[in-house]
Every structure is written in C-alpha cells, then in structure tokens.
C-alpha positions as a Markdown table, in Angstrom:
| # | Residue | x | y | z |
|---|---|---|---|---|
| 1 | Met | -20.7 | 1.9 | 11.5 |
| 2 | Pro | -17.9 | 1.5 | 14.1 |
| 3 | Ser | -17.6 | 4.1 | 16.9 |
| 4 | Pro | -14.5 | 6.3 | 16.5 |
| 5 | Thr | -11.8 | 6.2 | 19.1 |
| 6 | Pro | -11.2 | 9.4 | 21.2 |
| 7 | Trp | -8.1 | 10.1 | 19.1 |
| 8 | Glu | -10.2 | 9.8 | 15.9 |
| 9 | Arg | -13.0 | 12.1 | 17.3 |
| 10 | Ser | -10.4 | 14.7 | 18.1 |
| 11 | Phe | -9.1 | 14.7 | 14.5 |
| 12 | Val | -12.2 | 14.2 | 12.4 |
| 13 | Leu | -12.5 | 17.7 | 10.8 |
| 14 | Ser | -15.2 | 19.1 | 8.7 |
| 15 | Ala | -14.5 | 20.6 | 5.3 |
| 16 | Ala | -13.3 | 24.1 | 5.9 |
| 17 | Ala | -11.5 | 24.8 | 2.6 |
| 18 | Thr | -10.8 | 23.3 | -0.7 |
| 19 | Leu | -7.3 | 22.1 | -1.1 |
| 20 | Val | -5.9 | 22.2 | -4.6 |
| 21 | Leu | -2.3 | 21.0 | -5.1 |
| 22 | Ala | -1.4 | 23.5 | -7.8 |
| 23 | Gly | 0.2 | 21.9 | -10.7 |
| 24 | Ala | -0.1 | 18.4 | -9.1 |
| 25 | Val | -1.2 | 15.3 | -10.9 |
| 26 | Leu | -4.7 | 14.8 | -9.5 |
| 27 | Leu | -7.1 | 12.3 | -11.0 |
| 28 | Ser | -10.6 | 10.9 | -11.0 |
| 29 | Leu | -12.1 | 7.6 | -11.8 |
| 30 | Thr | -13.0 | 8.7 | -15.3 |
| 31 | Ala | -9.8 | 10.7 | -16.1 |
| 32 | Pro | -6.5 | 9.4 | -14.7 |
| 33 | Pro | -3.6 | 11.8 | -15.0 |
| 34 | Ala | -1.0 | 11.4 | -17.7 |
| 35 | Ala | 2.0 | 9.3 | -16.6 |
| 36 | Gly | 4.9 | 11.4 | -15.4 |
| 37 | Ala | 3.0 | 14.7 | -15.0 |
| 38 | Lys | 4.1 | 16.7 | -12.0 |
| 39 | Gly | 4.3 | 20.2 | -10.4 |
| 40 | Arg | 5.0 | 21.9 | -7.1 |
| 41 | Gly | 2.0 | 22.6 | -4.9 |
| 42 | Ala | 1.3 | 23.7 | -1.4 |
| 43 | Ala | 4.3 | 23.4 | 1.0 |
| 44 | Gly | 6.4 | 22.0 | -1.9 |
| 45 | Val | 4.2 | 18.9 | -2.0 |
| 46 | Phe | 3.4 | 17.4 | -5.5 |
| 47 | Ile | 2.1 | 14.2 | -6.9 |
| 48 | Glu | 3.8 | 12.0 | -9.5 |
| 49 | Ser | 1.9 | 9.3 | -11.3 |
| 50 | Thr | 2.3 | 6.4 | -13.7 |
| 51 | Thr | -0.4 | 4.5 | -15.6 |
| 52 | Phe | -0.4 | 1.0 | -17.1 |
| 53 | Thr | -3.0 | -1.6 | -18.3 |
| 54 | Met | -4.0 | -5.0 | -16.8 |
| 55 | Ser | -6.3 | -7.5 | -18.5 |
| 56 | Arg | -5.4 | -11.1 | -17.6 |
| 57 | Thr | -7.2 | -13.1 | -15.0 |
| 58 | Asp | -5.2 | -13.3 | -11.7 |
| 59 | Glu | -2.4 | -11.2 | -13.3 |
| 60 | Lys | -0.1 | -9.6 | -10.7 |
| 61 | Arg | 2.3 | -6.8 | -11.3 |
| 62 | Arg | 4.8 | -5.3 | -8.9 |
| 63 | Ser | 4.4 | -1.6 | -9.7 |
| 64 | Thr | 6.2 | 1.5 | -8.4 |
| 65 | Val | 6.2 | 5.2 | -9.0 |
| 66 | Gly | 9.1 | 7.4 | -7.9 |
| 67 | Cys | 9.7 | 10.9 | -6.8 |
| 68 | Pro | 11.9 | 13.0 | -9.1 |
| 69 | Gly | 14.3 | 15.5 | -7.6 |
| 70 | Gly | 17.1 | 13.3 | -6.2 |
| 71 | Lys | 18.1 | 13.6 | -2.5 |
| 72 | Thr | 16.1 | 16.8 | -1.9 |
| 73 | Val | 12.7 | 15.1 | -2.3 |
| 74 | Ile | 11.2 | 12.1 | -0.4 |
| 75 | Pro | 8.0 | 10.1 | -0.7 |
| 76 | Leu | 5.3 | 11.0 | 1.8 |
| 77 | Gly | 2.4 | 8.6 | 0.8 |
| 78 | Gly | 0.7 | 7.4 | -2.2 |
| 79 | Gly | -2.4 | 5.8 | -3.8 |
| 80 | Met | -3.8 | 3.7 | -6.6 |
| 81 | Val | -7.0 | 3.8 | -8.8 |
| 82 | Ser | -8.2 | 1.8 | -11.7 |
| 83 | Thr | -10.5 | 2.7 | -14.6 |
| 84 | Pro | -13.2 | 1.5 | -15.0 |
| 85 | Pro | -13.9 | 0.5 | -11.4 |
| 86 | Pro | -14.9 | -3.0 | -10.4 |
| 87 | Gly | -17.9 | -4.4 | -12.3 |
| 88 | Glu | -21.1 | -6.1 | -11.1 |
| 89 | Asp | -19.3 | -9.4 | -10.4 |
| 90 | Gly | -16.3 | -7.7 | -8.8 |
| 91 | Glu | -14.1 | -8.0 | -11.9 |
| 92 | Gly | -11.4 | -5.4 | -11.4 |
| 93 | Val | -8.0 | -4.5 | -10.0 |
| 94 | Tyr | -7.2 | -4.6 | -6.3 |
| 95 | Pro | -4.0 | -3.9 | -4.4 |
| 96 | His | -2.0 | -6.7 | -2.6 |
| 97 | Ser | 0.3 | -4.1 | -1.1 |
| 98 | Phe | 0.2 | -0.4 | -0.4 |
| 99 | Glu | 3.5 | 1.0 | 0.9 |
| 100 | Arg | 6.1 | 3.7 | 0.8 |
| 101 | Leu | 9.5 | 3.0 | -0.6 |
| 102 | Gly | 12.0 | 5.0 | 1.5 |
| 103 | Ala | 15.3 | 3.9 | 0.0 |
| 104 | Gln | 13.9 | 3.8 | -3.6 |
| 105 | Gly | 12.1 | 7.1 | -3.1 |
| 106 | Gly | 8.6 | 6.2 | -4.2 |
| 107 | Trp | 5.3 | 4.3 | -3.7 |
| 108 | His | 4.8 | 0.5 | -4.3 |
| 109 | Val | 1.6 | -1.4 | -5.1 |
| 110 | Thr | 1.3 | -5.0 | -6.3 |
| 111 | Pro | -2.2 | -5.0 | -8.0 |
| 112 | Val | -4.1 | -8.2 | -9.0 |
| 113 | Phe | -6.7 | -8.5 | -11.7 |
| 114 | Tyr | -9.6 | -10.3 | -10.0 |
| 115 | Asp | -11.9 | -11.8 | -12.5 |
| 116 | Pro | -14.8 | -14.2 | -11.6 |
| 117 | Ser | -15.9 | -14.3 | -15.3 |
| 118 | Pro | -12.7 | -14.5 | -17.3 |
| 119 | Gln | -14.5 | -15.1 | -20.6 |
| 120 | Ser | -15.5 | -11.5 | -20.7 |
| 121 | Ala | -12.6 | -9.6 | -19.1 |
| 122 | Thr | -12.5 | -5.8 | -19.5 |
| 123 | Pro | -9.0 | -4.3 | -19.4 |
| 124 | Arg | -8.3 | -1.7 | -16.7 |
| 125 | Ala | -6.1 | 1.3 | -16.7 |
| 126 | Val | -4.3 | 1.4 | -13.4 |
| 127 | Thr | -2.8 | 4.6 | -12.1 |
| 128 | Leu | -0.3 | 4.8 | -9.2 |
| 129 | Gln | 0.3 | 8.1 | -7.3 |
| 130 | Val | 3.1 | 9.1 | -5.0 |
| 131 | Phe | 2.9 | 12.2 | -2.8 |
| 132 | Cys | 6.4 | 13.8 | -2.9 |
| 133 | Gly | 7.7 | 16.5 | -0.6 |
| 134 | Pro | 10.8 | 18.2 | 0.7 |
| 135 | Lys | 13.3 | 16.0 | 2.5 |
| 136 | Thr | 12.6 | 15.9 | 6.2 |
| 137 | Ile | 14.1 | 14.3 | 9.3 |
| 138 | Thr | 14.1 | 10.5 | 9.0 |
| 139 | Ser | 10.8 | 8.7 | 8.8 |
| 140 | Phe | 11.2 | 4.9 | 9.2 |
| 141 | Pro | 8.9 | 1.9 | 8.9 |
| 142 | Val | 7.9 | -0.5 | 11.7 |
| 143 | Arg | 6.1 | -3.7 | 10.6 |
| 144 | Arg | 4.1 | -6.6 | 12.1 |
| 145 | Thr | 3.0 | -9.7 | 10.2 |
| 146 | Val | 0.1 | -12.1 | 11.1 |
| 147 | Tyr | -1.3 | -15.1 | 9.2 |
| 148 | Val | -5.0 | -15.0 | 8.2 |
| 149 | Gln | -6.9 | -18.3 | 7.6 |
| 150 | Pro | -10.1 | -18.6 | 5.5 |
| 151 | Gly | -13.1 | -17.4 | 7.4 |
| 152 | Glu | -11.0 | -15.8 | 10.0 |
| 153 | Glu | -10.8 | -12.1 | 10.8 |
| 154 | Lys | -7.3 | -10.9 | 12.0 |
| 155 | Glu | -5.8 | -7.6 | 13.2 |
| 156 | Ser | -2.2 | -6.5 | 13.0 |
| 157 | Ser | -1.3 | -3.3 | 14.9 |
| 158 | Val | 2.1 | -1.7 | 15.0 |
| 159 | Thr | 3.1 | 1.2 | 17.3 |
| 160 | Cys | 5.9 | 3.8 | 16.8 |
| 161 | Pro | 8.5 | 3.3 | 19.6 |
| 162 | Gly | 9.8 | 5.9 | 22.0 |
| 163 | Glu | 9.3 | 9.6 | 21.3 |
| 164 | Arg | 8.1 | 9.0 | 17.8 |
| 165 | Arg | 4.7 | 9.7 | 16.3 |
| 166 | Leu | 2.8 | 8.3 | 13.3 |
| 167 | Phe | 3.4 | 10.0 | 9.9 |
| 168 | Gly | 1.4 | 7.5 | 7.8 |
| 169 | Gly | 1.1 | 3.7 | 7.2 |
| 170 | Gly | 0.2 | 0.9 | 4.8 |
| 171 | Phe | 0.2 | -2.8 | 4.3 |
| 172 | Gln | 1.9 | -5.7 | 2.5 |
| 173 | Arg | 1.7 | -9.4 | 1.6 |
| 174 | Thr | -2.0 | -10.1 | 1.0 |
| 175 | Asn | -2.4 | -12.6 | -1.7 |
| 176 | Phe | -6.0 | -13.2 | -2.9 |
| 177 | Val | -6.8 | -14.2 | -6.4 |
| 178 | Thr | -10.1 | -15.2 | -8.1 |
| 179 | Arg | -10.2 | -18.6 | -6.3 |
| 180 | Gly | -9.4 | -17.2 | -2.8 |
| 181 | Gly | -6.8 | -15.9 | -0.4 |
| 182 | Asn | -6.5 | -13.2 | 2.2 |
| 183 | Tyr | -7.4 | -9.5 | 1.8 |
| 184 | Val | -7.3 | -6.3 | 3.8 |
| 185 | Thr | -10.5 | -4.9 | 5.3 |
| 186 | Ser | -9.0 | -1.7 | 6.9 |
| 187 | Ser | -5.7 | 0.1 | 7.0 |
| 188 | Arg | -5.6 | 3.3 | 9.1 |
| 189 | Ala | -4.3 | 5.2 | 12.0 |
| 190 | Thr | -5.9 | 4.2 | 15.3 |
| 191 | Ser | -3.9 | 6.6 | 17.5 |
| 192 | Glu | -1.2 | 9.2 | 17.2 |
| 193 | Lys | 1.4 | 6.4 | 17.4 |
| 194 | Thr | -0.4 | 3.3 | 16.0 |
| 195 | Trp | -1.4 | 2.0 | 12.5 |
| 196 | Thr | -3.8 | -0.9 | 12.4 |
| 197 | Val | -4.6 | -3.3 | 9.5 |
| 198 | Thr | -7.4 | -5.9 | 9.6 |
| 199 | Gly | -8.1 | -8.6 | 7.2 |
| 200 | Ser | -9.9 | -11.8 | 6.3 |
| 201 | Ala | -9.7 | -14.7 | 3.8 |
| 202 | Phe | -12.0 | -16.7 | 1.5 |
| 203 | Gly | -11.7 | -19.8 | -0.5 |
| 204 | Gly | -9.4 | -22.7 | 0.4 |
| 205 | Phe | -6.3 | -20.8 | 1.6 |
| 206 | Gly | -5.1 | -17.9 | 3.6 |
| 207 | Gly | -1.9 | -15.9 | 3.7 |
| 208 | Glu | 0.3 | -13.4 | 5.5 |
| 209 | Met | -0.7 | -9.8 | 6.2 |
| 210 | Thr | 1.7 | -7.1 | 7.3 |
| 211 | Ala | 0.8 | -3.7 | 8.9 |
| 212 | Ile | 3.3 | -0.9 | 8.4 |
| 213 | Ala | 3.6 | 2.3 | 10.4 |
| 214 | Tyr | 5.8 | 5.1 | 9.3 |
| 215 | Cys | 7.3 | 6.9 | 12.3 |
| 216 | Arg | 9.1 | 10.2 | 12.9 |
| 217 | Ala | 10.6 | 11.8 | 16.0 |
| 218 | Ala | 8.1 | 14.3 | 17.3 |
| 219 | Gly | 6.9 | 15.6 | 20.7 |
| 220 | Lys | 3.2 | 15.8 | 19.6 |
| 221 | Pro | 1.0 | 14.3 | 16.9 |
| 222 | Ile | 2.3 | 14.8 | 13.4 |
| 223 | Val | -0.9 | 14.5 | 11.3 |
| 224 | Asp | -4.6 | 15.3 | 11.7 |
| 225 | Glu | -7.4 | 13.2 | 10.2 |
| 226 | Val | -10.3 | 14.0 | 8.0 |
| 227 | Ser | -12.8 | 11.3 | 7.2 |
| 228 | Ala | -16.1 | 10.6 | 5.5 |
| 229 | Ala | -18.3 | 7.5 | 5.1 |
| 230 | Ala | -20.4 | 6.0 | 2.2 |
| 231 | Ser | -22.8 | 3.1 | 2.0 |
| 232 | Val | -22.2 | 0.3 | -0.5 |
| 233 | Ala | -24.9 | -2.3 | -1.4 |
| 234 | Ser | -23.9 | -6.0 | -1.7 |
| 235 | Gly | -22.4 | -6.8 | -5.1 |
| 236 | Glu | -21.6 | -3.2 | -5.9 |
| 237 | Tyr | -18.7 | -0.8 | -6.0 |
| 238 | Gly | -18.8 | 2.4 | -3.9 |
| 239 | Ala | -16.4 | 5.1 | -2.7 |
| 240 | Ala | -16.2 | 7.7 | 0.1 |
| 241 | Thr | -14.5 | 11.1 | -0.2 |
| 242 | Ala | -12.9 | 12.7 | 2.8 |
| 243 | Pro | -13.2 | 16.5 | 3.1 |
| 244 | Ala | -10.3 | 18.7 | 2.3 |
| 245 | Cys | -7.6 | 19.4 | 4.8 |
| 246 | Pro | -8.5 | 22.5 | 6.8 |
| 247 | Gly | -6.7 | 25.8 | 6.4 |
| 248 | Asn | -3.3 | 25.5 | 4.9 |
| 249 | Arg | -2.6 | 21.9 | 6.0 |
| 250 | Val | -1.5 | 19.5 | 3.3 |
| 251 | Leu | -2.7 | 16.0 | 2.5 |
| 252 | Val | 0.2 | 13.5 | 2.8 |
| 253 | Gly | -1.6 | 10.1 | 2.8 |
| 254 | Gly | -4.7 | 8.1 | 3.4 |
| 255 | Gly | -6.3 | 4.9 | 4.6 |
| 256 | Phe | -9.6 | 3.2 | 4.8 |
| 257 | Ser | -11.9 | 1.0 | 6.9 |
| 258 | Thr | -15.0 | -1.0 | 6.2 |
| 259 | Phe | -18.0 | -2.3 | 8.2 |
| 260 | Pro | -19.0 | -5.1 | 8.5 |
| 261 | Ser | -15.2 | -5.8 | 8.5 |
| 262 | Ala | -15.1 | -8.9 | 6.2 |
| 263 | Ser | -17.7 | -7.7 | 3.7 |
| 264 | Ser | -15.6 | -6.0 | 1.0 |
| 265 | Leu | -12.4 | -5.9 | -1.1 |
| 266 | Phe | -10.4 | -2.7 | -1.0 |
| 267 | Ala | -10.2 | -1.5 | -4.6 |
| 268 | Asp | -8.6 | 1.9 | -4.5 |
| 269 | Gly | -7.3 | 4.8 | -2.4 |
| 270 | Tyr | -6.2 | 8.0 | -4.2 |
| 271 | Val | -6.4 | 11.8 | -4.5 |
| 272 | Asp | -9.2 | 13.2 | -6.7 |
| 273 | Pro | -9.0 | 16.4 | -8.8 |
| 274 | Ala | -10.3 | 18.5 | -5.8 |
| 275 | Gly | -7.3 | 17.4 | -3.7 |
| 276 | Asn | -9.4 | 15.1 | -1.5 |
| 277 | Trp | -8.6 | 11.5 | -0.4 |
| 278 | Val | -11.0 | 8.9 | -1.9 |
| 279 | Ala | -11.3 | 5.2 | -0.7 |
| 280 | Gly | -13.3 | 2.7 | -2.8 |
| 281 | Ile | -14.4 | -0.9 | -2.2 |
| 282 | Tyr | -16.3 | -3.7 | -3.9 |
| 283 | Asn | -18.9 | -5.3 | -1.5 |
| 284 | Ala | -18.1 | -8.9 | -2.5 |
| 285 | Phe | -19.6 | -10.8 | 0.5 |
| 286 | Gly | -22.4 | -8.6 | 1.8 |
| 287 | Pro | -24.6 | -7.5 | 3.5 |
| 288 | Ala | -24.8 | -3.7 | 2.9 |
| 289 | Ala | -21.4 | -2.2 | 3.9 |
| 290 | Thr | -19.9 | 1.1 | 4.9 |
| 291 | Val | -16.6 | 2.4 | 3.6 |
| 292 | Ile | -14.8 | 5.2 | 5.4 |
| 293 | Ala | -12.0 | 7.2 | 3.8 |
| 294 | His | -9.4 | 8.5 | 6.2 |
| 295 | Gly | -7.2 | 11.3 | 4.9 |
| 296 | Tyr | -4.1 | 12.5 | 6.8 |
| 297 | Cys | -3.1 | 16.2 | 6.9 |
| 298 | His | 0.3 | 17.7 | 7.8 |
| 299 | Ser | 1.4 | 21.2 | 8.7 |
| 300 | Pro | 2.8 | 23.1 | 5.7 |
| 301 | Ser | 6.1 | 23.3 | 7.6 |
| 302 | Phe | 8.2 | 20.1 | 7.3 |
| 303 | Pro | 11.1 | 19.7 | 9.7 |
| 304 | Arg | 14.4 | 19.9 | 7.8 |
| 305 | Ala | 16.7 | 16.9 | 7.7 |
| 306 | Lys | 20.0 | 17.5 | 9.4 |
| 307 | Lys | 23.0 | 17.2 | 7.3 |
| 308 | Gly | 24.6 | 13.8 | 7.6 |
| 309 | Gln | 21.8 | 12.5 | 9.8 |
| 310 | Pro | 22.1 | 8.7 | 10.1 |
| 311 | Asn | 19.1 | 6.5 | 9.6 |
| 312 | Glu | 19.3 | 4.0 | 12.5 |
| 313 | His | 16.4 | 2.1 | 11.0 |
| 314 | His | 17.8 | 1.8 | 7.4 |
| 315 | Ser | 16.5 | -1.4 | 5.7 |
| 316 | Val | 19.0 | -3.4 | 3.6 |
| 317 | Val | 17.5 | -4.3 | 0.2 |
| 318 | Ala | 17.8 | -8.1 | -0.5 |
| 319 | Pro | 19.3 | -9.1 | -3.8 |
| 320 | Glu | 16.8 | -9.6 | -6.6 |
| 321 | Ile | 17.4 | -13.3 | -6.7 |
| 322 | Leu | 16.4 | -13.7 | -3.1 |
| 323 | Gln | 13.3 | -11.5 | -3.5 |
| 324 | Arg | 12.2 | -13.8 | -6.4 |
| 325 | Ala | 12.9 | -16.9 | -4.2 |
| 326 | Glu | 10.8 | -15.4 | -1.4 |
| 327 | Lys | 7.8 | -14.7 | -3.7 |
| 328 | Ala | 8.0 | -18.2 | -5.2 |
| 329 | Ser | 8.1 | -19.8 | -1.7 |
| 330 | Ile | 5.0 | -17.8 | -0.7 |
| 331 | Ser | 3.2 | -19.1 | -3.8 |
| 332 | Glu | 4.2 | -22.7 | -2.9 |
| 333 | Arg | 2.9 | -22.1 | 0.6 |
| 334 | Val | -0.4 | -21.0 | -0.8 |
| 335 | Leu | -0.7 | -24.1 | -3.0 |
| 336 | Asn | 0.0 | -26.2 | 0.1 |
| 337 | Asn | -2.9 | -24.9 | 2.1 |
| 338 | Gly | -0.9 | -22.4 | 4.1 |
| 339 | Cys | 1.9 | -24.7 | 5.1 |
| 340 | Tyr | 5.4 | -24.8 | 3.6 |
| 341 | Pro | 6.1 | -28.1 | 1.8 |
| 342 | Ser | 9.2 | -30.2 | 2.5 |
| 343 | Pro | 12.6 | -28.5 | 1.7 |
| 344 | Ala | 13.1 | -30.6 | -1.4 |
| 345 | Arg | 9.6 | -29.9 | -2.8 |
| 346 | Leu | 9.9 | -26.2 | -1.9 |
| 347 | Ala | 13.3 | -26.0 | -3.7 |
| 348 | Ala | 11.8 | -27.7 | -6.8 |
| 349 | Gly | 8.9 | -25.3 | -6.8 |
| 350 | Ile | 11.2 | -22.3 | -6.6 |
| 351 | Arg | 13.4 | -23.6 | -9.4 |
| 352 | Ser | 10.3 | -24.2 | -11.6 |
| 353 | Arg | 9.1 | -20.7 | -11.1 |
| 354 | His | 12.5 | -19.0 | -11.4 |
| 355 | Pro | 15.1 | -21.1 | -13.0 |
| 356 | Ala | 18.5 | -19.7 | -11.9 |
| 357 | Ala | 21.2 | -19.5 | -14.5 |
| 358 | Asp | 24.7 | -19.9 | -13.2 |
| 359 | Gly | 25.3 | -16.2 | -13.8 |
| 360 | Asp | 22.5 | -15.3 | -11.3 |
| 361 | Arg | 24.0 | -17.3 | -8.4 |
| 362 | Pro | 26.2 | -15.2 | -6.1 |
| 363 | Gly | 29.6 | -16.7 | -5.6 |
| 364 | Pro | 33.1 | -15.6 | -4.5 |
| 365 | Gly | 33.9 | -12.0 | -5.6 |
| 366 | Arg | 30.4 | -11.5 | -7.2 |
| 367 | Cys | 27.5 | -10.4 | -5.1 |
| 368 | Gln | 24.1 | -9.1 | -6.0 |
| 369 | Ser | 24.9 | -6.0 | -4.0 |
| 370 | Gly | 27.9 | -5.3 | -6.2 |
| 371 | Arg | 30.3 | -5.6 | -3.3 |
| 372 | Gln | 33.4 | -7.8 | -3.7 |
| 373 | Gly | 34.5 | -10.7 | -1.6 |
| 374 | Leu | 31.4 | -10.8 | 0.6 |
| 375 | Cys | 29.7 | -14.0 | -0.8 |
| 376 | Pro | 31.1 | -17.4 | 0.3 |
| 377 | Ala | 31.5 | -20.0 | -2.3 |
| 378 | Arg | 28.8 | -22.2 | -0.6 |
| 379 | Trp | 26.2 | -19.5 | -1.0 |
| 380 | Arg | 23.8 | -20.7 | -3.6 |
| 381 | Leu | 20.1 | -20.0 | -4.1 |
| 382 | Leu | 19.1 | -23.6 | -3.2 |
C-alpha cells in the first residue's frame, strides 16, 4: 500500500460520527435509489440520482444527472454505481469519465459495458448521483491531458492557481473497451491544491486521459479527507468504504486509488445508505490489489456567491455537431493505433459515424449557439 503524503496524513480522519444526509438519495450495491428522488440534508446538501440499464457489449452512453433548484443550487460532486457489480470475468459497467458539469448544473459519466464473454451478458442497472448544495462563490475547473500507451503508466496532475484551493476533482477521456484501451488507476487529491489522475492501457491501443481539479478562492484548505482501504484478490471485485465525515462536516465528493497501480479497473464511486463514500474496483490484471476510498468533507458553512459575480473561467460549450465530430475523431485515432489518419480519411470516418444533414451545418445567420450572424458561410463541419 502506498505511503500517504504529509497532506494526506493530516486529513485522514477516523470515523467519529455517522453522517446521514436526511432525505437524500443514498444507495447500496443491492438497492439503488429511485430515479429523481431528492431531499434537503445537512447544510442544505442533498443527492439527486437517475438510473438506466446497459446490456450490450462495448456499449457507451453519455449520461448526466442534474441538480434541481435553478440558480440557487449548484453541483458539488457526484458518483456512479452499477448493479450487479462486475462478475468473475470482469463483465460490468465502468466509467470513462467522472466529472462535474458547472454550466449544466450536474454530474457527467460516460460508462462502458465491458464484456469479455458477450455470449452470456447480464444487464446492469447503472445509477448516477450528483451532490447538490447551495450556490457558492465560483468554483472553476483546471484540466491537464496526457496520452497513455499500452503497457505504460502515466500521471496527470493539475494544480489550482494563485490563492485558490482544491474543492474536488475528476477525470475525462479514457476509452477502454473489451479489446483494450486506456483506463484510470487513481483519481484523488494529492495536496490542498492538486488533483492527480494516473492511468495505464492494455491491448493494442492507448488513449487520452485528463485530470480535472475544481478550484475555489480560499485562504486555507477547503476540504478534509477521510479514507479507508480494502484488499481485492486477482479476478475479483472489491470495494472500500471511507469513514463518515467527522462532526458536522458534509461529504461533497470522493476519489480512489489502487496499488499496484496498473492492476485494476475502476468500477464505481458513490455514497452508500450510511452516507459514506465507497470506491470499488475489478482486479483485472493482478496480483492481489488494494483499493483506497478517498472521501472529501466540507464545512457546513458554504461561502455565499456575490450578486453579479463574474466567472472569469467560464467555459464555452461547443455546438453539438462539433462535439460529435470530436468523439468521432477520437474513435478514428483509436482505430489507427493512437495516431490521427490523413485529413481525407479522418473526414470520411467522421462522416460515416455522423452523417451531417444540410440543416445541421452552421451557415450565415444560423449558428448552433442560436446567435445570428456569427457563422461565416465557409464554416462547414468538414
């Protein structure tokens, strides 16, 4: 098991109290919450959830769950769990991304149905959670992307700039399917300002991996950490449950780490019925592994947002047609052993995956953003 950093040692807290988010949607592996259930809990924090089914080999599904309440509520963190958990051969659902949606007010996961024995697939119920809380001063993302090759172990760390501290974190862009690809092996805070993601890849191709840190202006650390570890034998699923946040502190997110670092596929991270953070893995590559669940606890007092406060780090959402093109180009890169094909071949691949009707192509006076006159006539998808 890896040695904790001084920052981690100072924030690993023993269970001092049981945190129950009153009326919140809390779930277990055997009993996911009903979709859409919600209620106010400690410090105005509550959990919203949604559940859907996945059953097709290598099926991917961009999935989100949002916070109700309009402009007075924001997403803090989130999670995902599938039922039943991964089976003996690893068949199950695993996240390709694990991230907060600031502008859209929710939590995003793109899960994949990994299935080494497709002739006997067992459908999974997949539940997404989002931790919702009162609107606070701006918390913005900082990202860093690396490329992970098969058999390689890579780290991506991102640090909050200036007088800003870490509120939470996540990851994006991993791509593994049954025949290979890259996968995360840890996603957690490694200091009061830094979020670190590690990953590896198997099979014949690798892919991109992005670390995300969510940062907020603060003169001292924003969150404390609670953690716990569990051993997982090779070829088995196992999970660790972090202790409850101490006193009246509130759970606002979580992460995980594994050792040996390339041994396992991250299966789920979520809040259980006792209000504790759980992280689960499938030990796909052995030997015996350790999974550590890292839960992040916040003061019950959230700094109020100032009226009219600008978000200097606001991210512009790309038009849907460009998002589809980006996903298709990444798929073409995967099929070409990690390298982009020639422009003509890439264009043909994108068109074959997402044929664009004339009405989908932005032109003069008609933009995906809905704004008039901003799209030159020469702007076409390809």
